[in-house]
N, C-alpha and C positions, 0 to 999 in steps of 0.2 A: 620532264615530260615534253616530248616534241612530237608533233603530228599525231596526237592521241596514243603514243607509244608509252606504256607504263613500265619501261625498262628500269631495272635497278642499277644500271651502269652509271658510275659517277660522272658528273658534268666536268669537262676539262677545266682546270684552274691554273692560272698564271699569276705571277707576282711582278709588280712594276714598282721600282723605287720612286717615291714621291718627289723628292728633291732632285732636280736636274732633269726629270723626264716629264712629270705632270705639272710641276710648279717651279718657278725660277725666282731668284732673289737678285735684284739689281746690286751692282757693286757699291753704289752710293749708300745703300741701306744696310750694308753688312754690320757696321758697328752698332747701329740701333737694334738690329735684329739680335745680335749677340747679347746686348744688354737686356732686352726683353725676355729672351730665352733664359738668361741667368736668373731673372726675377720670377720666372714661371708665369709670365704674362703671355700665354700661348695664343690667345685669340688676337691680341694686338700684334704679335709677331707674324701671324698668318696674314694679317692685313697688308703686310709689306711684300708678301709673295704674289707673283703674277701667275695665274693659270695659263698653261700652254693650250690655246684654243684647238690646235690640231690634235693634241693628246686627248682632250675631252671628246672630240668627234670620233677619234679612232676607238677609244675605250667604249663609248656608247654604242658604236657600230658592232664591235666585237661581242659585246654582251647581248644585244638584242637580235642582231642578224646572225652572229656566229655561234651563239650558245656557249660562250666561254665565261667563266667566273673570273673576275679580276680582283686580286688582293693588292692593296697599296702597302708598301714597305717604307718605313722611315728609319734613318740611322741617327737622327739629330736629338732625340729626346726619349722620355719615358712614356709610360702608358697614358699619362694625362695629355702629353703632346699628341699621341695617336688619337685620343678621344677628341681633341680640338680639331685635328685634321678631318676626322669622321664627321663632326658637326658642320665644318665648313663645306665638305663635299656633299653632305645632305642638303645644305642651303643652295648649293649649285646644281642639285639634282643629278649628280654624277653617279651612275650605277656601278657600285663596287660591292664586293663581297665582305671584305674585312680590312681593317687597318692594323698593322702590326708594327710595334716599335721594337727594334732589335739592333744588334751589331752585325756587321758583315761576317765576322768569324763564327758567331753563333748561328746565323742563318746558313752558313756553309755546312756546319756540322749537322743541322737538322734537315736540310733540304733533301738529302739522299734517302731518308726514310719517311718523308712526309707523303702520305698517300694522296694521290690525285693531283699533286703539284707537278705540272709538266715543265714549266720554264720560269726562270727568274730573269727579268730584263733590267739590267743595271747600266746606267749611263756613265759610270765612273771607270776610266781606263785602268786604274790601279786594282780594281776588283775583277778584271778580266781573268778568267780561268779559275777563280776562287770557288765557284759553285759546281765545278765538274761539268758533266754532260747536260745538266739542267740550266746552266747559266748561259746567258747571251749578253754580249756587249751591245748595248742599245745605241746605234748611231742614227737610226731613222725610226721615228715613232710608229711608222707603218709596219715594222717588224712584229709588233705585239700580236700574239695569237697566230702568227704565220710561220715564223722561222725559229 
């Protein structure tokens, strides 16, 4: 609902890959991160990641001012990892719609028929072109919800 309009039109939804766009891992922490992920200590692994403050600002702006739903995508783990990300983003008060754990190839297959999903912003160059017309190679966080 926007400006008291009770339209049944779906709210535009975009997906952003969490690792590499919203959060980063320092090179010095990669070994410890891999060890914690292998032992399924997801909360501790997330403590090693740094949130991109600009990404947090852009996502918050797009959700509240632009009326866009943001899904966070992770390629690194299973649904428990996605739940840990969701808990961490709740603690940071980041407005997101959903956190989904998947693989790039699975996301590419399902993206074409996922209703309401307009774009997938992926910062990894090797995924460029994988998602067809819905995919965007993310080189600038300000692209989210605009291009």
